[in-house]
N, C-alpha and C positions, 0 to 999 in steps of 0.2 A: 222836230226837235229831238225825237228819239234817235233818229239816224245820226245826228251830230254826237250824241252821247256815246253811241256805239263806235263811231269812227275814232273818237278821241280816247277811248278806253285803253288802247294799246300804245298810245303815244306818251313816251316818258322823256321829256327833254333833259339832257345832261348838261349842266352848266360847266364852262371851263374847258370843253372839248369841241373840236370842230376844225375848221380850216385854219384858224389862227394858232392852234396848239403847236403845230410843227414849227411854225415861225417863231413862236415864243420860246420853245425849247432850244431852237438853234441860237436865238439871241442870248439866252441864258448861258448856254455852253460857250458861246463866243466871249461873253463877258468874263468867264472864268479862264478860258484857254488863251485868249490873247495876252493878258498881262503875264500869265505863267510862261508863255512862249517868249515874250520879250525879256523876262527875267532870266530864263535859261540862255537865250541868245547873248544877252549882255555879259553874263558870267563866262560864257564860252569865249567871247572876244577878249575879255579882260584876261582870261587864263592864257590865251595864245600870246597876247602882248607881253604878259609877265614872263612867259617861257622864252620869248625872243630876247628879252633884255636881261635875262638872268644868267 
């Protein structure tokens, strides 16, 4: 039992970090960047169409 206490003394689990953190960050960035990119693309297309017909 003493060996288990010594072994776990230096183990500090950190919640919210690990293998899923990078995927979660990428998903969060995608949720922000995809609509922003669509917004910019739409306004670019509309601007070109407006310039063609003006």
